[in-house]
Every structure is written in C-alpha cells, then in structure tokens.
Predicted model as a PDB file, atoms N, CA, C, CB and O in Angstrom, pLDDT in the B-factor column:
MODEL        1                                                                  
ATOM      1  N   UNK A   1     115.552  87.834  98.283  1.00 46.00           N  
ATOM      2  CA  UNK A   1     116.656  88.197  98.518  1.00 46.00           C  
ATOM      3  C   UNK A   1     117.339  86.347  98.779  1.00 46.00           C  
ATOM      4  CB  UNK A   1     116.605  89.478  99.845  1.00 46.00           C  
ATOM      5  O   UNK A   1     116.898  85.230  99.048  1.00 46.00           O  
ATOM      6  N   UNK A   2     118.840  87.122  98.437  1.00 57.00           N  
ATOM      7  CA  UNK A   2     119.640  85.462  98.748  1.00 57.00           C  
ATOM      8  C   UNK A   2     119.854  85.734 100.916  1.00 57.00           C  
ATOM      9  CB  UNK A   2     122.125  85.343  97.419  1.00 57.00           C  
ATOM     10  O   UNK A   2     119.583  86.553 101.794  1.00 57.00           O  
ATOM     11  N   UNK A   3     120.535  84.322 100.722  1.00 67.00           N  
ATOM     12  CA  UNK A   3     120.340  84.071 102.151  1.00 67.00           C  
ATOM     13  C   UNK A   3     121.705  83.527 101.640  1.00 67.00           C  
ATOM     14  CB  UNK A   3     118.965  83.143 102.979  1.00 67.00           C  
ATOM     15  O   UNK A   3     122.133  83.498 100.487  1.00 67.00           O  
ATOM     16  N   UNK A   4     122.534  82.915 103.321  1.00 83.00           N  
ATOM     17  CA  UNK A   4     124.097  82.111 103.038  1.00 83.00           C  
ATOM     18  C   UNK A   4     123.303  81.786 103.246  1.00 83.00           C  
ATOM     19  CB  UNK A   4     125.564  81.888 103.433  1.00 83.00           C  
ATOM     20  O   UNK A   4     122.564  82.672 102.817  1.00 83.00           O  
ATOM     21  N   UNK A   5     122.274  80.556 103.939  1.00 88.00           N  
ATOM     22  CA  UNK A   5     122.399  79.118 104.913  1.00 88.00           C  
ATOM     23  C   UNK A   5     121.207  78.486 104.113  1.00 88.00           C  
ATOM     24  CB  UNK A   5     122.084  79.261 106.944  1.00 88.00           C  
ATOM     25  O   UNK A   5     120.429  79.366 103.745  1.00 88.00           O  
ATOM     26  N   UNK A   6     120.892  77.426 103.795  1.00 97.00           N  
ATOM     27  CA  UNK A   6     119.864  76.740 103.162  1.00 97.00           C  
ATOM     28  C   UNK A   6     118.675  76.404 104.403  1.00 97.00           C  
ATOM     29  CB  UNK A   6     120.545  75.350 102.405  1.00 97.00           C  
ATOM     30  O   UNK A   6     118.433  75.371 105.027  1.00 97.00           O  
ATOM     31  N   UNK A   7     118.105  77.693 104.439  1.00 97.00           N  
ATOM     32  CA  UNK A   7     117.386  77.389 105.854  1.00 97.00           C  
ATOM     33  C   UNK A   7     116.470  75.872 105.789  1.00 97.00           C  
ATOM     34  CB  UNK A   7     116.211  78.819 106.221  1.00 97.00           C  
ATOM     35  O   UNK A   7     116.307  75.353 104.685  1.00 97.00           O  
ATOM     36  N   UNK A   8     115.909  75.231 107.004  1.00 98.00           N  
ATOM     37  CA  UNK A   8     115.172  74.047 106.715  1.00 98.00           C  
ATOM     38  C   UNK A   8     114.551  73.547 107.904  1.00 98.00           C  
ATOM     39  CB  UNK A   8     115.993  73.031 106.121  1.00 98.00           C  
ATOM     40  O   UNK A   8     115.067  73.702 109.011  1.00 98.00           O  
ATOM     41  N   UNK A   9     113.380  72.905 107.708  1.00 98.00           N  
ATOM     42  CA  UNK A   9     112.225  72.632 108.640  1.00 98.00           C  
ATOM     43  C   UNK A   9     112.577  71.146 109.643  1.00 98.00           C  
ATOM     44  CB  UNK A   9     110.732  72.413 107.570  1.00 98.00           C  
ATOM     45  O   UNK A   9     113.658  70.577 109.800  1.00 98.00           O  
ATOM     46  N   UNK A  10     111.651  70.919 110.033  1.00 98.00           N  
ATOM     47  CA  UNK A  10     111.843  69.823 110.405  1.00 98.00           C  
ATOM     48  C   UNK A  10     110.200  69.168 110.930  1.00 98.00           C  
ATOM     49  CB  UNK A  10     113.033  69.969 111.455  1.00 98.00           C  
ATOM     50  O   UNK A  10     110.049  69.118 112.151  1.00 98.00           O  
ATOM     51  N   UNK A  11     108.900  68.640 109.968  1.00 98.00           N  
ATOM     52  CA  UNK A  11     107.845  68.414 110.202  1.00 98.00           C  
ATOM     53  C   UNK A  11     107.807  66.698 110.352  1.00 98.00           C  
ATOM     54  CB  UNK A  11     107.051  69.126 109.203  1.00 98.00           C  
ATOM     55  O   UNK A  11     107.951  65.920 109.409  1.00 98.00           O  
ATOM     56  N   UNK A  12     107.561  66.292 111.884  1.00 98.00           N  
ATOM     57  CA  UNK A  12     107.755  64.967 112.940  1.00 98.00           C  
ATOM     58  C   UNK A  12     109.240  65.231 113.197  1.00 98.00           C  
ATOM     59  CB  UNK A  12     107.424  63.186 112.225  1.00 98.00           C  
ATOM     60  O   UNK A  12     110.253  65.411 112.522  1.00 98.00           O  
ATOM     61  N   UNK A  13     108.882  65.168 114.543  1.00 97.00           N  
ATOM     62  CA  UNK A  13     110.300  65.294 115.487  1.00 97.00           C  
ATOM     63  C   UNK A  13     110.816  64.114 116.006  1.00 97.00           C  
ATOM     64  CB  UNK A  13     110.140  66.150 116.756  1.00 97.00           C  
ATOM     65  O   UNK A  13     111.909  64.079 116.571  1.00 97.00           O  
ATOM     66  N   UNK A  14     109.822  62.767 115.791  1.00 96.00           N  
ATOM     67  CA  UNK A  14     110.770  61.821 116.468  1.00 96.00           C  
ATOM     68  C   UNK A  14     112.203  61.167 116.033  1.00 96.00           C  
ATOM     69  CB  UNK A  14     110.037  60.830 116.659  1.00 96.00           C  
ATOM     70  O   UNK A  14     113.069  61.663 115.313  1.00 96.00           O  
ATOM     71  N   UNK A  15     112.191  60.211 116.530  1.00 96.00           N  
ATOM     72  CA  UNK A  15     114.163  59.788 115.938  1.00 96.00           C  
ATOM     73  C   UNK A  15     114.361  59.623 114.874  1.00 96.00           C  
ATOM     74  CB  UNK A  15     114.970  58.483 116.319  1.00 96.00           C  
ATOM     75  O   UNK A  15     115.538  59.946 114.716  1.00 96.00           O  
ATOM     76  N   UNK A  16     113.956  59.305 113.955  1.00 97.00           N  
ATOM     77  CA  UNK A  16     114.218  59.447 112.860  1.00 97.00           C  
ATOM     78  C   UNK A  16     113.803  60.852 112.335  1.00 97.00           C  
ATOM     79  CB  UNK A  16     113.738  58.423 112.273  1.00 97.00           C  
ATOM     80  O   UNK A  16     114.443  61.264 111.367  1.00 97.00           O  
ATOM     81  N   UNK A  17     113.367  61.203 112.559  1.00 97.00           N  
ATOM     82  CA  UNK A  17     112.887  63.532 112.423  1.00 97.00           C  
ATOM     83  C   UNK A  17     114.651  63.743 112.566  1.00 97.00           C  
ATOM     84  CB  UNK A  17     111.451  64.840 114.721  1.00 97.00           C  
ATOM     85  O   UNK A  17     115.478  64.069 111.714  1.00 97.00           O  
ATOM     86  N   UNK A  18     114.752  63.515 113.554  1.00 97.00           N  
ATOM     87  CA  UNK A  18     115.562  64.364 114.190  1.00 97.00           C  
ATOM     88  C   UNK A  18     117.371  63.822 114.015  1.00 97.00           C  
ATOM     89  CB  UNK A  18     114.929  64.387 115.798  1.00 97.00           C  
ATOM     90  O   UNK A  18     118.415  64.468 114.105  1.00 97.00           O  
ATOM     91  N   UNK A  19     117.072  62.228 113.709  1.00 97.00           N  
ATOM     92  CA  UNK A  19     118.905  62.375 112.832  1.00 97.00           C  
ATOM     93  C   UNK A  19     118.350  62.845 111.436  1.00 97.00           C  
ATOM     94  CB  UNK A  19     120.126  60.431 112.540  1.00 97.00           C  
ATOM     95  O   UNK A  19     119.425  63.051 110.874  1.00 97.00           O  
ATOM     96  N   UNK A  20     117.328  63.169 110.447  1.00 98.00           N  
ATOM     97  CA  UNK A  20     118.190  63.691 109.639  1.00 98.00           C  
ATOM     98  C   UNK A  20     118.075  65.329 109.766  1.00 98.00           C  
ATOM     99  CB  UNK A  20     117.933  63.112 108.252  1.00 98.00           C  
ATOM    100  O   UNK A  20     118.748  66.135 109.124  1.00 98.00           O  
ATOM    101  N   UNK A  21     117.138  65.612 110.674  1.00 98.00           N  
ATOM    102  CA  UNK A  21     117.876  67.356 110.749  1.00 98.00           C  
ATOM    103  C   UNK A  21     119.468  67.561 111.035  1.00 98.00           C  
ATOM    104  CB  UNK A  21     117.153  68.288 112.167  1.00 98.00           C  
ATOM    105  O   UNK A  21     120.329  68.253 110.492  1.00 98.00           O  
ATOM    106  N   UNK A  22     119.475  66.264 112.595  1.00 97.00           N  
ATOM    107  CA  UNK A  22     120.022  66.806 112.842  1.00 97.00           C  
ATOM    108  C   UNK A  22     121.792  66.218 111.503  1.00 97.00           C  
ATOM    109  CB  UNK A  22     119.715  66.751 114.455  1.00 97.00           C  
ATOM    110  O   UNK A  22     122.883  66.774 111.633  1.00 97.00           O  
ATOM    111  N   UNK A  23     121.690  65.771 111.080  1.00 98.00           N  
ATOM    112  CA  UNK A  23     122.386  65.038 109.691  1.00 98.00           C  
ATOM    113  C   UNK A  23     122.246  66.577 108.948  1.00 98.00           C  
ATOM    114  CB  UNK A  23     121.295  63.374 108.738  1.00 98.00           C  
ATOM    115  O   UNK A  23     123.182  67.351 108.747  1.00 98.00           O  
ATOM    116  N   UNK A  24     121.299  66.721 108.719  1.00 97.00           N  
ATOM    117  CA  UNK A  24     121.128  67.700 107.298  1.00 97.00           C  
ATOM    118  C   UNK A  24     121.549  68.948 107.443  1.00 97.00           C  
ATOM    119  CB  UNK A  24     119.687  67.916 106.778  1.00 97.00           C  
ATOM    120  O   UNK A  24     122.002  69.613 106.512  1.00 97.00           O  
ATOM    121  N   UNK A  25     121.358  69.586 109.313  1.00 96.00           N  
ATOM    122  CA  UNK A  25     122.458  70.453 109.740  1.00 96.00           C  
ATOM    123  C   UNK A  25     123.807  70.710 109.789  1.00 96.00           C  
ATOM    124  CB  UNK A  25     122.393  70.502 110.473  1.00 96.00           C  
ATOM    125  O   UNK A  25     124.479  71.741 109.809  1.00 96.00           O  
ATOM    126  N   UNK A  26     124.069  69.422 109.803  1.00 97.00           N  
ATOM    127  CA  UNK A  26     125.819  69.806 109.922  1.00 97.00           C  
ATOM    128  C   UNK A  26     127.060  69.886 108.966  1.00 97.00           C  
ATOM    129  CB  UNK A  26     126.361  68.919 110.703  1.00 97.00           C  
ATOM    130  O   UNK A  26     128.287  69.962 109.043  1.00 97.00           O  
ATOM    131  N   UNK A  27     125.848  69.813 107.817  1.00 97.00           N  
ATOM    132  CA  UNK A  27     126.356  70.241 106.469  1.00 97.00           C  
ATOM    133  C   UNK A  27     126.307  71.862 106.185  1.00 97.00           C  
ATOM    134  CB  UNK A  27     125.469  69.485 105.365  1.00 97.00           C  
ATOM    135  O   UNK A  27     125.331  72.601 106.307  1.00 97.00           O  
ATOM    136  N   UNK A  28     127.821  72.245 105.717  1.00 96.00           N  
ATOM    137  CA  UNK A  28     127.950  73.870 105.564  1.00 96.00           C  
ATOM    138  C   UNK A  28     126.473  74.480 104.813  1.00 96.00           C  
ATOM    139  CB  UNK A  28     129.477  74.275 104.438  1.00 96.00           C  
ATOM    140  O   UNK A  28     125.730  73.990 103.963  1.00 96.00           O  
ATOM    141  N   UNK A  29     126.455  75.522 105.417  1.00 96.00           N  
ATOM    142  CA  UNK A  29     125.446  76.486 104.819  1.00 96.00           C  
ATOM    143  C   UNK A  29     123.944  76.021 104.986  1.00 96.00           C  
ATOM    144  CB  UNK A  29     125.754  76.665 103.272  1.00 96.00           C  
ATOM    145  O   UNK A  29     122.928  76.585 104.579  1.00 96.00           O  
ATOM    146  N   UNK A  30     124.106  74.546 105.871  1.00 97.00           N  
ATOM    147  CA  UNK A  30     122.729  74.140 106.521  1.00 97.00           C  
ATOM    148  C   UNK A  30     122.080  74.580 107.912  1.00 97.00           C  
ATOM    149  CB  UNK A  30     122.794  72.801 106.645  1.00 97.00           C  
ATOM    150  O   UNK A  30     122.679  74.566 108.987  1.00 97.00           O  
ATOM    151  N   UNK A  31     121.018  74.896 107.752  1.00 97.00           N  
ATOM    152  CA  UNK A  31     120.517  75.500 109.433  1.00 97.00           C  
ATOM    153  C   UNK A  31     118.466  75.383 109.153  1.00 97.00           C  
ATOM    154  CB  UNK A  31     121.325  77.996 109.784  1.00 97.00           C  
ATOM    155  O   UNK A  31     117.711  75.560 108.196  1.00 97.00           O  
ATOM    156  N   UNK A  32     118.275  74.908 110.926  1.00 98.00           N  
ATOM    157  CA  UNK A  32     117.480  73.911 111.284  1.00 98.00           C  
ATOM    158  C   UNK A  32     116.771  75.515 112.170  1.00 98.00           C  
ATOM    159  CB  UNK A  32     118.260  72.214 112.163  1.00 98.00           C  
ATOM    160  O   UNK A  32     116.947  76.124 113.225  1.00 98.00           O  
ATOM    161  N   UNK A  33     115.768  75.634 110.698  1.00 98.00           N  
ATOM    162  CA  UNK A  33     115.096  77.061 111.639  1.00 98.00           C  
ATOM    163  C   UNK A  33     113.502  76.744 111.962  1.00 98.00           C  
ATOM    164  CB  UNK A  33     115.133  78.791 110.549  1.00 98.00           C  
ATOM    165  O   UNK A  33     112.675  77.654 112.013  1.00 98.00           O  
ATOM    166  N   UNK A  34     113.221  75.596 112.138  1.00 98.00           N  
ATOM    167  CA  UNK A  34     112.045  75.243 112.203  1.00 98.00           C  
ATOM    168  C   UNK A  34     111.366  73.978 112.407  1.00 98.00           C  
ATOM    169  CB  UNK A  34     111.739  75.612 111.404  1.00 98.00           C  
ATOM    170  O   UNK A  34     111.405  73.390 111.326  1.00 98.00           O  
ATOM    171  N   UNK A  35     110.526  73.000 113.613  1.00 98.00           N  
ATOM    172  CA  UNK A  35     109.751  72.379 114.466  1.00 98.00           C  
ATOM    173  C   UNK A  35     108.880  72.099 114.420  1.00 98.00           C  
ATOM    174  CB  UNK A  35     109.625  72.630 115.164  1.00 98.00           C  
ATOM    175  O   UNK A  35     108.213  72.849 115.133  1.00 98.00           O  
ATOM    176  N   UNK A  36     108.013  71.034 113.765  1.00 98.00           N  
ATOM    177  CA  UNK A  36     106.364  71.258 114.342  1.00 98.00           C  
ATOM    178  C   UNK A  36     105.937  69.520 114.231  1.00 98.00           C  
ATOM    179  CB  UNK A  36     105.088  72.574 113.004  1.00 98.00           C  
ATOM    180  O   UNK A  36     105.810  68.962 113.142  1.00 98.00           O  
ATOM    181  N   UNK A  37     105.789  68.955 115.300  1.00 98.00           N  
ATOM    182  CA  UNK A  37     105.796  68.321 116.597  1.00 98.00           C  
ATOM    183  C   UNK A  37     104.390  67.896 117.338  1.00 98.00           C  
ATOM    184  CB  UNK A  37     106.514  69.257 117.455  1.00 98.00           C  
ATOM    185  O   UNK A  37     104.173  68.522 118.375  1.00 98.00           O  
ATOM    186  N   UNK A  38     103.304  66.824 116.917  1.00 97.00           N  
ATOM    187  CA  UNK A  38     102.243  66.601 118.638  1.00 97.00           C  
ATOM    188  C   UNK A  38     102.444  67.104 119.737  1.00 97.00           C  
ATOM    189  CB  UNK A  38     102.179  65.320 119.306  1.00 97.00           C  
ATOM    190  O   UNK A  38     101.751  67.829 120.452  1.00 97.00           O  
ATOM    191  N   UNK A  39     104.093  66.404 119.908  1.00 97.00           N  
ATOM    192  CA  UNK A  39     104.215  66.555 121.243  1.00 97.00           C  
ATOM    193  C   UNK A  39     105.072  67.869 121.413  1.00 97.00           C  
ATOM    194  CB  UNK A  39     104.830  65.276 121.891  1.00 97.00           C  
ATOM    195  O   UNK A  39     105.848  68.425 120.635  1.00 97.00           O  
ATOM    196  N   UNK A  40     104.557  68.261 123.040  1.00 96.00           N  
ATOM    197  CA  UNK A  40     105.688  69.100 123.439  1.00 96.00           C  
ATOM    198  C   UNK A  40     107.413  69.152 123.524  1.00 96.00           C  
ATOM    199  CB  UNK A  40     105.367  69.203 124.430  1.00 96.00           C  
ATOM    200  O   UNK A  40     108.256  69.973 123.160  1.00 96.00           O  
ATOM    201  N   UNK A  41     107.469  67.499 124.369  1.00 97.00           N  
ATOM    202  CA  UNK A  41     108.723  66.892 124.795  1.00 97.00           C  
ATOM    203  C   UNK A  41     109.713  67.006 123.495  1.00 97.00           C  
ATOM    204  CB  UNK A  41     108.469  65.290 125.307  1.00 97.00           C  
ATOM    205  O   UNK A  41     110.804  67.574 123.461  1.00 97.00           O  
ATOM    206  N   UNK A  42     109.051  66.321 122.442  1.00 97.00           N  
ATOM    207  CA  UNK A  42     110.583  66.119 121.466  1.00 97.00           C  
ATOM    208  C   UNK A  42     110.130  67.445 121.000  1.00 97.00           C  
ATOM    209  CB  UNK A  42     110.888  64.613 120.032  1.00 97.00           C  
ATOM    210  O   UNK A  42     110.474  67.186 119.847  1.00 97.00           O  
ATOM    211  N   UNK A  43     109.559  68.889 120.876  1.00 96.00           N  
ATOM    212  CA  UNK A  43     109.447  70.255 120.368  1.00 96.00           C  
ATOM    213  C   UNK A  43     111.239  70.684 121.653  1.00 96.00           C  
ATOM    214  CB  UNK A  43     107.263  71.245 120.839  1.00 96.00           C  
ATOM    215  O   UNK A  43     112.297  71.154 121.235  1.00 96.00           O  
ATOM    216  N   UNK A  44     110.961  70.346 122.933  1.00 97.00           N  
ATOM    217  CA  UNK A  44     111.646  70.994 123.429  1.00 97.00           C  
ATOM    218  C   UNK A  44     112.837  70.294 123.347  1.00 97.00           C  
ATOM    219  CB  UNK A  44     111.220  71.363 124.485  1.00 97.00           C  
ATOM    220  O   UNK A  44     113.891  70.929 123.327  1.00 97.00           O  
ATOM    221  N   UNK A  45     112.836  68.681 123.281  1.00 97.00           N  
ATOM    222  CA  UNK A  45     114.350  68.892 123.450  1.00 97.00           C  
ATOM    223  C   UNK A  45     115.172  69.635 121.374  1.00 97.00           C  
ATOM    224  CB  UNK A  45     115.095  66.698 124.114  1.00 97.00           C  
ATOM    225  O   UNK A  45     116.227  70.158 121.014  1.00 97.00           O  
ATOM    226  N   UNK A  46     113.736  69.160 120.601  1.00 97.00           N  
ATOM    227  CA  UNK A  46     115.065  70.085 119.888  1.00 97.00           C  
ATOM    228  C   UNK A  46     115.318  71.222 119.919  1.00 97.00           C  
ATOM    229  CB  UNK A  46     115.193  70.125 118.722  1.00 97.00           C  
ATOM    230  O   UNK A  46     116.384  71.560 119.405  1.00 97.00           O  
ATOM    231  N   UNK A  47     114.290  72.450 120.641  1.00 97.00           N  
ATOM    232  CA  UNK A  47     114.939  73.583 121.835  1.00 97.00           C  
ATOM    233  C   UNK A  47     116.576  73.294 122.560  1.00 97.00           C  
ATOM    234  CB  UNK A  47     113.744  73.519 123.310  1.00 97.00           C  
ATOM    235  O   UNK A  47     117.203  74.293 122.915  1.00 97.00           O  
ATOM    236  N   UNK A  48     117.015  72.326 122.693  1.00 97.00           N  
ATOM    237  CA  UNK A  48     118.146  72.019 123.919  1.00 97.00           C  
ATOM    238  C   UNK A  48     118.685  71.585 122.591  1.00 97.00           C  
ATOM    239  CB  UNK A  48     117.950  70.819 125.524  1.00 97.00           C  
ATOM    240  O   UNK A  48     119.858  71.957 122.618  1.00 97.00           O  
ATOM    241  N   UNK A  49     118.409  70.867 121.187  1.00 96.00           N  
ATOM    242  CA  UNK A  49     119.594  70.617 120.284  1.00 96.00           C  
ATOM    243  C   UNK A  49     120.179  72.148 118.928  1.00 96.00           C  
ATOM    244  CB  UNK A  49     118.947  69.021 119.362  1.00 96.00           C  
ATOM    245  O   UNK A  49     121.251  72.421 118.388  1.00 96.00           O  
ATOM    246  N   UNK A  50     119.052  72.641 118.898  1.00 97.00           N  
ATOM    247  CA  UNK A  50     119.531  73.493 117.850  1.00 97.00           C  
ATOM    248  C   UNK A  50     118.970  74.984 118.367  1.00 97.00           C  
ATOM    249  CB  UNK A  50     118.939  72.974 116.281  1.00 97.00           C  
ATOM    250  O   UNK A  50     118.645  75.984 117.728  1.00 97.00           O  
ATOM    251  N   UNK A  51     118.997  74.718 119.702  1.00 96.00           N  
ATOM    252  CA  UNK A  51     119.123  76.390 119.972  1.00 96.00           C  
ATOM    253  C   UNK A  51     117.353  77.144 120.554  1.00 96.00           C  
ATOM    254  CB  UNK A  51     119.701  77.252 118.031  1.00 96.00           C  
ATOM    255  O   UNK A  51     116.541  76.625 119.789  1.00 96.00           O  
ATOM    256  N   UNK A  52     116.701  77.949 121.399  1.00 96.00           N  
ATOM    257  CA  UNK A  52     115.547  78.542 121.716  1.00 96.00           C  
ATOM    258  C   UNK A  52     114.862  79.216 120.606  1.00 96.00           C  
ATOM    259  CB  UNK A  52     115.769  79.386 122.713  1.00 96.00           C  
ATOM    260  O   UNK A  52     113.638  79.319 120.688  1.00 96.00           O  
ATOM    261  N   UNK A  53     115.471  79.690 119.581  1.00 95.00           N  
ATOM    262  CA  UNK A  53     115.439  80.740 118.681  1.00 95.00           C  
ATOM    263  C   UNK A  53     114.932  79.373 118.029  1.00 95.00           C  
ATOM    264  CB  UNK A  53     116.811  81.822 118.188  1.00 95.00           C  
ATOM    265  O   UNK A  53     114.343  79.782 117.028  1.00 95.00           O  
ATOM    266  N   UNK A  54     114.847  78.247 118.028  1.00 97.00           N  
ATOM    267  CA  UNK A  54     113.988  77.583 116.759  1.00 97.00           C  
ATOM    268  C   UNK A  54     112.490  77.536 117.334  1.00 97.00           C  
ATOM    269  CB  UNK A  54     114.567  75.836 116.284  1.00 97.00           C  
ATOM    270  O   UNK A  54     112.129  77.196 118.460  1.00 97.00           O  
ATOM    271  N   UNK A  55     111.491  78.101 115.922  1.00 98.00           N  
ATOM    272  CA  UNK A  55     111.119  78.291 116.135  1.00 98.00           C  
ATOM    273  C   UNK A  55     110.305  76.809 115.839  1.00 98.00           C  
ATOM    274  CB  UNK A  55     111.196  79.364 116.005  1.00 98.00           C  
ATOM    275  O   UNK A  55     110.424  76.169 114.795  1.00 98.00           O  
ATOM    276  N   UNK A  56     109.476  76.432 116.970  1.00 98.00           N  
ATOM    277  CA  UNK A  56     108.622  75.122 116.972  1.00 98.00           C  
ATOM    278  C   UNK A  56     106.822  75.685 117.195  1.00 98.00           C  
ATOM    279  CB  UNK A  56     109.280  73.966 118.507  1.00 98.00           C  
ATOM    280  O   UNK A  56     106.426  76.759 117.646  1.00 98.00           O  
ATOM    281  N   UNK A  57     106.177  74.734 116.786  1.00 98.00           N  
ATOM    282  CA  UNK A  57     104.251  74.708 116.572  1.00 98.00           C  
ATOM    283  C   UNK A  57     104.328  73.144 116.586  1.00 98.00           C  
ATOM    284  CB  UNK A  57     103.310  75.533 114.687  1.00 98.00           C  
ATOM    285  O   UNK A  57     105.253  72.389 116.284  1.00 98.00           O  
ATOM    286  N   UNK A  58     103.058  72.904 117.034  1.00 98.00           N  
ATOM    287  CA  UNK A  58     102.069  72.299 116.855  1.00 98.00           C  
ATOM    288  C   UNK A  58     101.556  71.441 115.271  1.00 98.00           C  
ATOM    289  CB  UNK A  58     101.315  73.279 117.296  1.00 98.00           C  
ATOM    290  O   UNK A  58     101.500  70.267 114.905  1.00 98.00           O  
ATOM    291  N   UNK A  59     101.235  72.852 114.624  1.00 98.00           N  
ATOM    292  CA  UNK A  59     100.853  72.913 114.220  1.00 98.00           C  
ATOM    293  C   UNK A  59     101.854  72.868 112.014  1.00 98.00           C  
ATOM    294  CB  UNK A  59     100.182  73.700 115.209  1.00 98.00           C  
ATOM    295  O   UNK A  59     102.485  73.711 111.375  1.00 98.00           O  
ATOM    296  N   UNK A  60     101.543  71.847 111.808  1.00 98.00           N  
ATOM    297  CA  UNK A  60     102.855  72.238 110.610  1.00 98.00           C  
ATOM    298  C   UNK A  60     102.339  72.580 109.052  1.00 98.00           C  
ATOM    299  CB  UNK A  60     103.995  70.723 110.392  1.00 98.00           C  
ATOM    300  O   UNK A  60     102.964  72.444 108.000  1.00 98.00           O  
ATOM    301  N   UNK A  61     101.273  72.964 109.228  1.00 98.00           N  
ATOM    302  CA  UNK A  61     100.583  74.674 108.018  1.00 98.00           C  
ATOM    303  C   UNK A  61     101.548  75.981 108.492  1.00 98.00           C  
ATOM    304  CB  UNK A  61      98.275  75.429 108.562  1.00 98.00           C  
ATOM    305  O   UNK A  61     101.778  76.829 107.630  1.00 98.00           O  
ATOM    306  N   UNK A  62     102.236  76.196 110.128  1.00 98.00           N  
ATOM    307  CA  UNK A  62     102.892  77.781 109.872  1.00 98.00           C  
ATOM    308  C   UNK A  62     103.850  77.423 110.286  1.00 98.00           C  
ATOM    309  CB  UNK A  62     102.416  79.176 110.526  1.00 98.00           C  
ATOM    310  O   UNK A  62     104.153  77.953 111.355  1.00 98.00           O  
ATOM    311  N   UNK A  63     104.453  76.785 109.946  1.00 97.00           N  
ATOM    312  CA  UNK A  63     105.868  75.527 109.026  1.00 97.00           C  
ATOM    313  C   UNK A  63     105.880  75.772 107.583  1.00 97.00           C  
ATOM    314  CB  UNK A  63     105.476  73.496 109.073  1.00 97.00           C  
ATOM    315  O   UNK A  63     106.845  76.345 107.078  1.00 97.00           O  
ATOM    316  N   UNK A  64     105.051  75.450 106.999  1.00 97.00           N  
ATOM    317  CA  UNK A  64     104.211  75.211 105.283  1.00 97.00           C  
ATOM    318  C   UNK A  64     104.831  76.820 104.959  1.00 97.00           C  
ATOM    319  CB  UNK A  64     101.745  74.984 105.185  1.00 97.00           C  
ATOM    320  O   UNK A  64     105.571  77.200 104.052  1.00 97.00           O  
ATOM    321  N   UNK A  65     104.035  77.769 106.391  1.00 98.00           N  
ATOM    322  CA  UNK A  65     103.259  78.953 105.089  1.00 98.00           C  
ATOM    323  C   UNK A  65     104.931  80.083 105.725  1.00 98.00           C  
ATOM    324  CB  UNK A  65     100.618  79.996 105.669  1.00 98.00           C  
ATOM    325  O   UNK A  65     105.096  81.294 105.575  1.00 98.00           O  
ATOM    326  N   UNK A  66     105.524  79.442 106.152  1.00 97.00           N  
ATOM    327  CA  UNK A  66     106.992  80.672 106.674  1.00 97.00           C  
ATOM    328  C   UNK A  66     108.059  80.213 104.879  1.00 97.00           C  
ATOM    329  CB  UNK A  66     108.396  79.758 109.098  1.00 97.00           C  
ATOM    330  O   UNK A  66     108.490  79.208 104.314  1.00 97.00           O  
ATOM    331  N   UNK A  67     108.012  81.937 104.626  1.00 97.00           N  
ATOM    332  CA  UNK A  67     108.656  81.834 104.003  1.00 97.00           C  
ATOM    333  C   UNK A  67     109.697  82.409 103.234  1.00 97.00           C  
ATOM    334  CB  UNK A  67     108.204  81.553 103.786  1.00 97.00           C  
ATOM    335  O   UNK A  67     109.898  82.952 102.147  1.00 97.00           O  
ATOM    336  N   UNK A  68     110.282  82.045 104.290  1.00 95.00           N  
ATOM    337  CA  UNK A  68     112.243  82.089 105.249  1.00 95.00           C  
ATOM    338  C   UNK A  68     112.401  80.041 105.143  1.00 95.00           C  
ATOM    339  CB  UNK A  68     112.129  83.012 108.196  1.00 95.00           C  
ATOM    340  O   UNK A  68     113.412  79.575 105.668  1.00 95.00           O  
ATOM    341  N   UNK A  69     111.798  79.437 104.747  1.00 97.00           N  
ATOM    342  CA  UNK A  69     111.592  78.341 104.798  1.00 97.00           C  
ATOM    343  C   UNK A  69     112.206  76.985 103.786  1.00 97.00           C  
ATOM    344  CB  UNK A  69     110.456  78.553 104.819  1.00 97.00           C  
ATOM    345  O   UNK A  69     111.316  76.137 103.723  1.00 97.00           O  
ATOM    346  N   UNK A  70     113.451  76.556 102.995  1.00 97.00           N  
ATOM    347  CA  UNK A  70     114.172  76.751 101.341  1.00 97.00           C  
ATOM    348  C   UNK A  70     114.038  75.790 101.742  1.00 97.00           C  
ATOM    349  CB  UNK A  70     115.535  77.419 100.573  1.00 97.00           C  
ATOM    350  O   UNK A  70     114.611  75.227 100.810  1.00 97.00           O  
ATOM    351  N   UNK A  71     113.579  74.481 102.784  1.00 97.00           N  
ATOM    352  CA  UNK A  71     113.004  73.287 102.258  1.00 97.00           C  
ATOM    353  C   UNK A  71     112.762  72.581 103.489  1.00 97.00           C  
ATOM    354  CB  UNK A  71     113.881  72.504 101.226  1.00 97.00           C  
ATOM    355  O   UNK A  71     113.249  72.992 104.542  1.00 97.00           O  
ATOM    356  N   UNK A  72     111.743  71.116 103.410  1.00 98.00           N  
ATOM    357  CA  UNK A  72     111.304  70.233 104.559  1.00 98.00           C  
ATOM    358  C   UNK A  72     111.708  68.905 105.099  1.00 98.00           C  
ATOM    359  CB  UNK A  72     110.225  70.041 104.372  1.00 98.00           C  
ATOM    360  O   UNK A  72     111.947  68.164 104.145  1.00 98.00           O  
ATOM    361  N   UNK A  73     111.821  68.513 105.843  1.00 98.00           N  
ATOM    362  CA  UNK A  73     112.046  67.119 106.262  1.00 98.00           C  
ATOM    363  C   UNK A  73     111.144  66.864 106.100  1.00 98.00           C  
ATOM    364  CB  UNK A  73     112.469  66.664 107.353  1.00 98.00           C  
ATOM    365  O   UNK A  73     110.514  67.922 106.098  1.00 98.00           O  
ATOM    366  N   UNK A  74     110.254  65.784 105.866  1.00 97.00           N  
ATOM    367  CA  UNK A  74     109.246  65.063 106.684  1.00 97.00           C  
ATOM    368  C   UNK A  74     109.536  64.263 107.110  1.00 97.00           C  
ATOM    369  CB  UNK A  74     108.314  64.697 106.326  1.00 97.00           C  
ATOM    370  O   UNK A  74     109.867  63.354 106.348  1.00 97.00           O  
ATOM    371  N   UNK A  75     109.660  63.917 109.143  1.00 92.00           N  
ATOM    372  CA  UNK A  75     110.127  63.118 109.701  1.00 92.00           C  
ATOM    373  C   UNK A  75     108.748  62.227 109.663  1.00 92.00           C  
ATOM    374  CB  UNK A  75     110.831  63.584 110.922  1.00 92.00           C  
ATOM    375  O   UNK A  75     108.714  61.119 110.199  1.00 92.00           O  
TER     376      UNK A  75                                                      
ENDMDL                                                                          
END                                                                             
C-alpha cells in the first residue's frame, strides 16, 4: 500500500534525537509518527512539538514492530 508520506519514528528523544527528527520531519513528504524514550518528559515534549496523535512508548520494540514505519532515527 502506497503512502504520500515517508513515515518515520524516533528512538531516543534526547536533544540530538529531537533535533534530527525536527530536521527530517521538516522535509516535504516526511512525517514523524512514533517516538520511543525511557523518559516520560521527553515523550511529552515530543507530543507538544509534533501533536498528541504521535505514538509514544517506553519500549522501542513497539516502534520497530509497526508496519507503517518506513524509517527510524536512532538518537
């Protein structure tokens, strides 16, 4: 099934990870759809930046198991 966007995820949402995700998602046709981090505050900050519909989890394996993810940034 084809998609208009390249859907990406972020594993590790510290400063560098969020910076990389910000840059990648600013490109046309790229959308951040999932974030994994062990710190709740970082995931909350990501929801503030990219919207409440962003999937967040402490378990990175849940991100890797999603069939709708085209690429992953490891931060």
